[in-house]
PDB file of N, CA, C and O in Angstrom:
ATOM      1  N   MET A   1       0.829  -1.206   0.000  1.00  0.00           N
ATOM      2  CA  MET A   1       0.000   0.000   0.000  1.00  0.00           C
ATOM      3  C   MET A   1       0.869   1.264   0.000  1.00  0.00           C
ATOM      4  O   MET A   1       0.554   2.250  -0.666  1.00  0.00           O
ATOM      5  N   ARG A   2       1.955   1.213   0.751  1.00  0.00           N
ATOM      6  CA  ARG A   2       2.802   2.400   0.861  1.00  0.00           C
ATOM      7  C   ARG A   2       3.441   2.768  -0.472  1.00  0.00           C
ATOM      8  O   ARG A   2       3.626   3.951  -0.758  1.00  0.00           O
ATOM      9  N   GLU A   3       3.784   1.766  -1.300  1.00  0.00           N
ATOM     10  CA  GLU A   3       4.393   2.089  -2.590  1.00  0.00           C
ATOM     11  C   GLU A   3       3.428   2.810  -3.526  1.00  0.00           C
ATOM     12  O   GLU A   3       3.864   3.561  -4.399  1.00  0.00           O
ATOM     13  N   ASN A   4       2.140   2.594  -3.359  1.00  0.00           N
ATOM     14  CA  ASN A   4       1.139   3.229  -4.224  1.00  0.00           C
ATOM     15  C   ASN A   4       0.702   4.598  -3.719  1.00  0.00           C
ATOM     16  O   ASN A   4       0.024   5.340  -4.429  1.00  0.00           O
ATOM     17  N   PHE A   5       1.092   4.933  -2.492  1.00  0.00           N
ATOM     18  CA  PHE A   5       0.597   6.159  -1.885  1.00  0.00           C
ATOM     19  C   PHE A   5       1.107   7.407  -2.607  1.00  0.00           C
ATOM     20  O   PHE A   5       0.319   8.298  -2.926  1.00  0.00           O
ATOM     21  N   VAL A   6       2.408   7.481  -2.867  1.00  0.00           N
ATOM     22  CA  VAL A   6       2.994   8.668  -3.501  1.00  0.00           C
ATOM     23  C   VAL A   6       2.465   8.863  -4.922  1.00  0.00           C
ATOM     24  O   VAL A   6       2.053   9.974  -5.255  1.00  0.00           O
ATOM     25  N   PRO A   7       2.459   7.837  -5.771  1.00  0.00           N
ATOM     26  CA  PRO A   7       1.890   8.055  -7.110  1.00  0.00           C
ATOM     27  C   PRO A   7       0.421   8.476  -7.073  1.00  0.00           C
ATOM     28  O   PRO A   7      -0.029   9.258  -7.910  1.00  0.00           O
ATOM     29  N   MET A   8      -0.323   7.952  -6.094  1.00  0.00           N
ATOM     30  CA  MET A   8      -1.730   8.317  -5.978  1.00  0.00           C
ATOM     31  C   MET A   8      -1.865   9.801  -5.614  1.00  0.00           C
ATOM     32  O   MET A   8      -2.693  10.515  -6.180  1.00  0.00           O
ATOM     33  N   ILE A   9      -1.047  10.247  -4.671  1.00  0.00           N
ATOM     34  CA  ILE A   9      -1.066  11.661  -4.271  1.00  0.00           C
ATOM     35  C   ILE A   9      -0.653  12.549  -5.441  1.00  0.00           C
ATOM     36  O   ILE A   9      -1.273  13.584  -5.687  1.00  0.00           O
ATOM     37  N   LEU A  10       0.389  12.147  -6.158  1.00  0.00           N
ATOM     38  CA  LEU A  10       0.841  12.934  -7.309  1.00  0.00           C
ATOM     39  C   LEU A  10      -0.228  13.001  -8.390  1.00  0.00           C
ATOM     40  O   LEU A  10      -0.417  14.046  -9.012  1.00  0.00           O
ATOM     41  N   ARG A  11      -0.926  11.901  -8.619  1.00  0.00           N
ATOM     42  CA  ARG A  11      -1.994  11.892  -9.618  1.00  0.00           C
ATOM     43  C   ARG A  11      -3.121  12.843  -9.214  1.00  0.00           C
ATOM     44  O   ARG A  11      -3.629  13.597 -10.044  1.00  0.00           O
ATOM     45  N   GLU A  12      -3.510  12.806  -7.942  1.00  0.00           N
ATOM     46  CA  GLU A  12      -4.558  13.710  -7.447  1.00  0.00           C
ATOM     47  C   GLU A  12      -4.115  15.168  -7.548  1.00  0.00           C
ATOM     48  O   GLU A  12      -4.907  16.040  -7.906  1.00  0.00           O
ATOM     49  N   LEU A  13      -2.860  15.426  -7.234  1.00  0.00           N
ATOM     50  CA  LEU A  13      -2.327  16.789  -7.339  1.00  0.00           C
ATOM     51  C   LEU A  13      -2.333  17.254  -8.791  1.00  0.00           C
ATOM     52  O   LEU A  13      -2.701  18.394  -9.074  1.00  0.00           O
ATOM     53  N   TRP A  14      -1.928  16.383  -9.713  1.00  0.00           N
ATOM     54  CA  TRP A  14      -1.906  16.703 -11.140  1.00  0.00           C
ATOM     55  C   TRP A  14      -3.310  17.021 -11.639  1.00  0.00           C
ATOM     56  O   TRP A  14      -3.497  17.977 -12.392  1.00  0.00           O
ATOM     57  N   ILE A  15      -4.293  16.234 -11.229  1.00  0.00           N
ATOM     58  CA  ILE A  15      -5.688  16.474 -11.632  1.00  0.00           C
ATOM     59  C   ILE A  15      -6.163  17.814 -11.090  1.00  0.00           C
ATOM     60  O   ILE A  15      -6.805  18.582 -11.807  1.00  0.00           O
ATOM     61  N   SER A  16      -5.850  18.102  -9.821  1.00  0.00           N
ATOM     62  CA  SER A  16      -6.264  19.374  -9.214  1.00  0.00           C
ATOM     63  C   SER A  16      -5.642  20.567  -9.932  1.00  0.00           C
ATOM     64  O   SER A  16      -6.309  21.575 -10.166  1.00  0.00           O
ATOM     65  N   ILE A  17      -4.365  20.451 -10.278  1.00  0.00           N
ATOM     66  CA  ILE A  17      -3.683  21.540 -10.987  1.00  0.00           C
ATOM     67  C   ILE A  17      -4.313  21.756 -12.357  1.00  0.00           C
ATOM     68  O   ILE A  17      -4.523  22.897 -12.767  1.00  0.00           O
ATOM     69  N   ASN A  18      -4.615  20.681 -13.064  1.00  0.00           N
ATOM     70  CA  ASN A  18      -5.231  20.812 -14.388  1.00  0.00           C
ATOM     71  C   ASN A  18      -6.614  21.438 -14.311  1.00  0.00           C
ATOM     72  O   ASN A  18      -6.976  22.250 -15.162  1.00  0.00           O
ATOM     73  N   ILE A  19      -7.387  21.067 -13.301  1.00  0.00           N
ATOM     74  CA  ILE A  19      -8.718  21.663 -13.129  1.00  0.00           C
ATOM     75  C   ILE A  19      -8.578  23.151 -12.827  1.00  0.00           C
ATOM     76  O   ILE A  19      -9.312  23.970 -13.380  1.00  0.00           O
ATOM     77  N   PHE A  20      -7.630  23.506 -11.942  1.00  0.00           N
ATOM     78  CA  PHE A  20      -7.417  24.904 -11.583  1.00  0.00           C
ATOM     79  C   PHE A  20      -7.014  25.726 -12.802  1.00  0.00           C
ATOM     80  O   PHE A  20      -7.549  26.811 -13.028  1.00  0.00           O
ATOM     81  N   ILE A  21      -6.070  25.211 -13.586  1.00  0.00           N
ATOM     82  CA  ILE A  21      -5.614  25.928 -14.784  1.00  0.00           C
ATOM     83  C   ILE A  21      -6.765  26.086 -15.773  1.00  0.00           C
ATOM     84  O   ILE A  21      -6.931  27.154 -16.362  1.00  0.00           O
ATOM     85  N   GLY A  22      -7.557  25.040 -15.959  1.00  0.00           N
ATOM     86  CA  GLY A  22      -8.704  25.118 -16.863  1.00  0.00           C
ATOM     87  C   GLY A  22      -9.705  26.163 -16.414  1.00  0.00           C
ATOM     88  O   GLY A  22     -10.229  26.920 -17.232  1.00  0.00           O
ATOM     89  N   ASP A  23      -9.976  26.209 -15.099  1.00  0.00           N
ATOM     90  CA  ASP A  23     -10.904  27.205 -14.567  1.00  0.00           C
ATOM     91  C   ASP A  23     -10.361  28.617 -14.743  1.00  0.00           C
ATOM     92  O   ASP A  23     -11.111  29.533 -15.078  1.00  0.00           O
ATOM     93  N   MET A  24      -9.055  28.798 -14.520  1.00  0.00           N
ATOM     94  CA  MET A  24      -8.456  30.121 -14.675  1.00  0.00           C
ATOM     95  C   MET A  24      -8.506  30.577 -16.130  1.00  0.00           C
ATOM     96  O   MET A  24      -8.811  31.738 -16.404  1.00  0.00           O
ATOM     97  N   LEU A  25      -8.210  29.677 -17.062  1.00  0.00           N
ATOM     98  CA  LEU A  25      -8.267  30.043 -18.478  1.00  0.00           C
ATOM     99  C   LEU A  25      -9.689  30.391 -18.892  1.00  0.00           C
ATOM    100  O   LEU A  25      -9.902  31.315 -19.677  1.00  0.00           O
ATOM    101  N   GLU A  26     -10.664  29.654 -18.365  1.00  0.00           N
ATOM    102  CA  GLU A  26     -12.060  29.948 -18.678  1.00  0.00           C
ATOM    103  C   GLU A  26     -12.460  31.312 -18.129  1.00  0.00           C
ATOM    104  O   GLU A  26     -13.173  32.061 -18.796  1.00  0.00           O
ATOM    105  N   ALA A  27     -12.008  31.644 -16.919  1.00  0.00           N
ATOM    106  CA  ALA A  27     -12.315  32.944 -16.323  1.00  0.00           C
ATOM    107  C   ALA A  27     -11.675  34.075 -17.121  1.00  0.00           C
ATOM    108  O   ALA A  27     -12.308  35.106 -17.349  1.00  0.00           O
ATOM    109  N   ILE A  28     -10.437  33.894 -17.545  1.00  0.00           N
ATOM    110  CA  ILE A  28      -9.753  34.916 -18.347  1.00  0.00           C
ATOM    111  C   ILE A  28     -10.466  35.101 -19.678  1.00  0.00           C
ATOM    112  O   ILE A  28     -10.653  36.229 -20.132  1.00  0.00           O
ATOM    113  N   GLN A  29     -10.866  33.995 -20.306  1.00  0.00           N
ATOM    114  CA  GLN A  29     -11.573  34.072 -21.584  1.00  0.00           C
ATOM    115  C   GLN A  29     -12.891  34.831 -21.421  1.00  0.00           C
ATOM    116  O   GLN A  29     -13.258  35.630 -22.282  1.00  0.00           O
ATOM    117  N   TYR A  30     -13.600  34.580 -20.319  1.00  0.00           N
ATOM    118  CA  TYR A  30     -14.862  35.274 -20.050  1.00  0.00           C
ATOM    119  C   TYR A  30     -14.619  36.770 -19.866  1.00  0.00           C
ATOM    120  O   TYR A  30     -15.349  37.594 -20.416  1.00  0.00           O
ATOM    121  N   LEU A  31     -13.589  37.122 -19.088  1.00  0.00           N
ATOM    122  CA  LEU A  31     -13.307  38.537 -18.848  1.00  0.00           C
ATOM    123  C   LEU A  31     -12.909  39.253 -20.130  1.00  0.00           C
ATOM    124  O   LEU A  31     -13.330  40.386 -20.362  1.00  0.00           O
ATOM    125  N   VAL A  32     -12.106  38.608 -20.960  1.00  0.00           N
ATOM    126  CA  VAL A  32     -11.680  39.219 -22.222  1.00  0.00           C
ATOM    127  C   VAL A  32     -12.876  39.425 -23.136  1.00  0.00           C
ATOM    128  O   VAL A  32     -13.001  40.486 -23.747  1.00  0.00           O
ATOM    129  N   SER A  33     -13.757  38.439 -23.245  1.00  0.00           N
ATOM    130  CA  SER A  33     -14.917  38.585 -24.128  1.00  0.00           C
ATOM    131  C   SER A  33     -15.875  39.640 -23.587  1.00  0.00           C
ATOM    132  O   SER A  33     -16.488  40.368 -24.370  1.00  0.00           O
ATOM    133  N   SER A  34     -16.019  39.740 -22.263  1.00  0.00           N
ATOM    134  CA  SER A  34     -16.879  40.768 -21.676  1.00  0.00           C
ATOM    135  C   SER A  34     -16.319  42.153 -21.954  1.00  0.00           C
ATOM    136  O   SER A  34     -17.069  43.076 -22.268  1.00  0.00           O
ATOM    137  N   LYS A  35     -15.002  42.303 -21.839  1.00  0.00           N
ATOM    138  CA  LYS A  35     -14.354  43.595 -22.089  1.00  0.00           C
ATOM    139  C   LYS A  35     -14.510  43.986 -23.554  1.00  0.00           C
ATOM    140  O   LYS A  35     -14.733  45.157 -23.861  1.00  0.00           O
ATOM    141  N   LYS A  36     -14.395  43.016 -24.459  1.00  0.00           N
ATOM    142  CA  LYS A  36     -14.564  43.316 -25.880  1.00  0.00           C
ATOM    143  C   LYS A  36     -15.976  43.814 -26.147  1.00  0.00           C
ATOM    144  O   LYS A  36     -16.160  44.747 -26.929  1.00  0.00           O
ATOM    145  N   LEU A  37     -16.977  43.210 -25.513  1.00  0.00           N
ATOM    146  CA  LEU A  37     -18.355  43.653 -25.717  1.00  0.00           C
ATOM    147  C   LEU A  37     -18.558  45.056 -25.159  1.00  0.00           C
ATOM    148  O   LEU A  37     -19.257  45.869 -25.763  1.00  0.00           O
ATOM    149  N   GLU A  38     -17.939  45.348 -23.990  1.00  0.00           N
ATOM    150  CA  GLU A  38     -18.046  46.689 -23.409  1.00  0.00           C
ATOM    151  C   GLU A  38     -17.455  47.736 -24.341  1.00  0.00           C
ATOM    152  O   GLU A  38     -18.026  48.812 -24.516  1.00  0.00           O
ATOM    153  N   ASP A  39     -16.307  47.419 -24.939  1.00  0.00           N
ATOM    154  CA  ASP A  39     -15.613  48.376 -25.797  1.00  0.00           C
ATOM    155  C   ASP A  39     -16.201  48.439 -27.199  1.00  0.00           C
ATOM    156  O   ASP A  39     -15.840  49.316 -27.984  1.00  0.00           O
ATOM    157  N   GLY A  40     -17.100  47.519 -27.519  1.00  0.00           N
ATOM    158  CA  GLY A  40     -17.712  47.528 -28.841  1.00  0.00           C
ATOM    159  C   GLY A  40     -16.971  46.700 -29.858  1.00  0.00           C
ATOM    160  O   GLY A  40     -17.370  46.672 -31.022  1.00  0.00           O
ATOM    161  N   PHE A  41     -15.909  46.022 -29.470  1.00  0.00           N
ATOM    162  CA  PHE A  41     -15.201  45.148 -30.397  1.00  0.00           C
ATOM    163  C   PHE A  41     -16.029  43.895 -30.611  1.00  0.00           C
ATOM    164  O   PHE A  41     -16.766  43.460 -29.727  1.00  0.00           O
ATOM    165  N   GLY A  42     -15.899  43.338 -31.768  1.00  0.00           N
ATOM    166  CA  GLY A  42     -16.634  42.120 -32.054  1.00  0.00           C
ATOM    167  C   GLY A  42     -18.067  42.371 -32.464  1.00  0.00           C
ATOM    168  O   GLY A  42     -18.773  41.447 -32.867  1.00  0.00           O
ATOM    169  N   MET A  43     -18.499  43.606 -32.365  1.00  0.00           N
ATOM    170  CA  MET A  43     -19.852  43.954 -32.783  1.00  0.00           C
ATOM    171  C   MET A  43     -19.750  44.618 -34.149  1.00  0.00           C
ATOM    172  O   MET A  43     -18.811  45.368 -34.415  1.00  0.00           O
ATOM    173  N   VAL A  44     -20.695  44.347 -34.988  1.00  0.00           N
ATOM    174  CA  VAL A  44     -20.680  44.909 -36.335  1.00  0.00           C
ATOM    175  C   VAL A  44     -21.182  46.340 -36.260  1.00  0.00           C
ATOM    176  O   VAL A  44     -22.299  46.602 -35.814  1.00  0.00           O
ATOM    177  N   ASN A  45     -20.345  47.251 -36.700  1.00  0.00           N
ATOM    178  CA  ASN A  45     -20.751  48.650 -36.773  1.00  0.00           C
ATOM    179  C   ASN A  45     -21.251  48.915 -38.182  1.00  0.00           C
ATOM    180  O   ASN A  45     -20.514  48.761 -39.156  1.00  0.00           O
ATOM    181  N   VAL A  46     -22.491  49.309 -38.279  1.00  0.00           N
ATOM    182  CA  VAL A  46     -23.106  49.540 -39.580  1.00  0.00           C
ATOM    183  C   VAL A  46     -23.370  51.030 -39.717  1.00  0.00           C
ATOM    184  O   VAL A  46     -24.013  51.645 -38.867  1.00  0.00           O
ATOM    185  N   ALA A  47     -22.865  51.593 -40.797  1.00  0.00           N
ATOM    186  CA  ALA A  47     -23.100  53.011 -41.073  1.00  0.00           C
ATOM    187  C   ALA A  47     -23.912  53.114 -42.354  1.00  0.00           C
ATOM    188  O   ALA A  47     -23.570  52.512 -43.372  1.00  0.00           O
ATOM    189  N   LEU A  48     -24.969  53.868 -42.291  1.00  0.00           N
ATOM    190  CA  LEU A  48     -25.780  54.099 -43.485  1.00  0.00           C
ATOM    191  C   LEU A  48     -25.332  55.403 -44.121  1.00  0.00           C
ATOM    192  O   LEU A  48     -25.276  56.444 -43.466  1.00  0.00           O
ATOM    193  N   VAL A  49     -25.022  55.333 -45.380  1.00  0.00           N
ATOM    194  CA  VAL A  49     -24.588  56.512 -46.116  1.00  0.00           C
ATOM    195  C   VAL A  49     -25.709  56.891 -47.061  1.00  0.00           C
ATOM    196  O   VAL A  49     -26.160  56.079 -47.869  1.00  0.00           O
ATOM    197  N   ASN A  50     -26.150  58.126 -46.952  1.00  0.00           N
ATOM    198  CA  ASN A  50     -27.255  58.585 -47.789  1.00  0.00           C
ATOM    199  C   ASN A  50     -26.708  58.938 -49.164  1.00  0.00           C
ATOM    200  O   ASN A  50     -25.950  59.896 -49.318  1.00  0.00           O
ATOM    201  N   GLY A  51     -27.099  58.160 -50.149  1.00  0.00           N
ATOM    202  CA  GLY A  51     -26.675  58.428 -51.518  1.00  0.00           C
ATOM    203  C   GLY A  51     -27.898  58.619 -52.392  1.00  0.00           C
ATOM    204  O   GLY A  51     -28.127  57.841 -53.318  1.00  0.00           O
ATOM    205  N   GLY A  52     -28.681  59.639 -52.113  1.00  0.00           N
ATOM    206  CA  GLY A  52     -29.937  59.828 -52.836  1.00  0.00           C
ATOM    207  C   GLY A  52     -30.952  58.839 -52.287  1.00  0.00           C
ATOM    208  O   GLY A  52     -31.222  58.825 -51.086  1.00  0.00           O
ATOM    209  N   GLU A  53     -31.512  58.018 -53.157  1.00  0.00           N
ATOM    210  CA  GLU A  53     -32.485  57.022 -52.714  1.00  0.00           C
ATOM    211  C   GLU A  53     -31.806  55.712 -52.322  1.00  0.00           C
ATOM    212  O   GLU A  53     -32.420  54.850 -51.692  1.00  0.00           O
ATOM    213  N   ASN A  54     -30.546  55.570 -52.695  1.00  0.00           N
ATOM    214  CA  ASN A  54     -29.827  54.330 -52.383  1.00  0.00           C
ATOM    215  C   ASN A  54     -29.075  54.481 -51.068  1.00  0.00           C
ATOM    216  O   ASN A  54     -28.367  55.465 -50.849  1.00  0.00           O
ATOM    217  N   HIS A  55     -29.236  53.512 -50.215  1.00  0.00           N
ATOM    218  CA  HIS A  55     -28.478  53.486 -48.964  1.00  0.00           C
ATOM    219  C   HIS A  55     -27.475  52.358 -49.052  1.00  0.00           C
ATOM    220  O   HIS A  55     -27.818  51.222 -49.379  1.00  0.00           O
ATOM    221  N   LYS A  56     -26.241  52.687 -48.758  1.00  0.00           N
ATOM    222  CA  LYS A  56     -25.186  51.677 -48.796  1.00  0.00           C
ATOM    223  C   LYS A  56     -24.791  51.318 -47.367  1.00  0.00           C
ATOM    224  O   LYS A  56     -24.672  52.185 -46.502  1.00  0.00           O
ATOM    225  N   ILE A  57     -24.593  50.049 -47.143  1.00  0.00           N
ATOM    226  CA  ILE A  57     -24.103  49.613 -45.841  1.00  0.00           C
ATOM    227  C   ILE A  57     -22.594  49.528 -45.934  1.00  0.00           C
ATOM    228  O   ILE A  57     -22.047  48.794 -46.757  1.00  0.00           O
ATOM    229  N   MET A  58     -21.930  50.286 -45.081  1.00  0.00           N
ATOM    230  CA  MET A  58     -20.464  50.332 -45.085  1.00  0.00           C
ATOM    231  C   MET A  58     -19.952  49.398 -44.014  1.00  0.00           C
ATOM    232  O   MET A  58     -18.741  49.272 -43.832  1.00  0.00           O
TER     233      MET A  58
END
């Protein structure tokens, strides 16, 4: 039993670290996408140009 204890602990630690890193990356991705929406990036800016009766989408 003692020989399996250290690898078991290391495996649990490795899993915990991977979960933590995944959660942190997900949080960073959420914050970046929220900031882009606040600043207007990623949103289509449509300008209508009056050209007589024809309107062009720029």
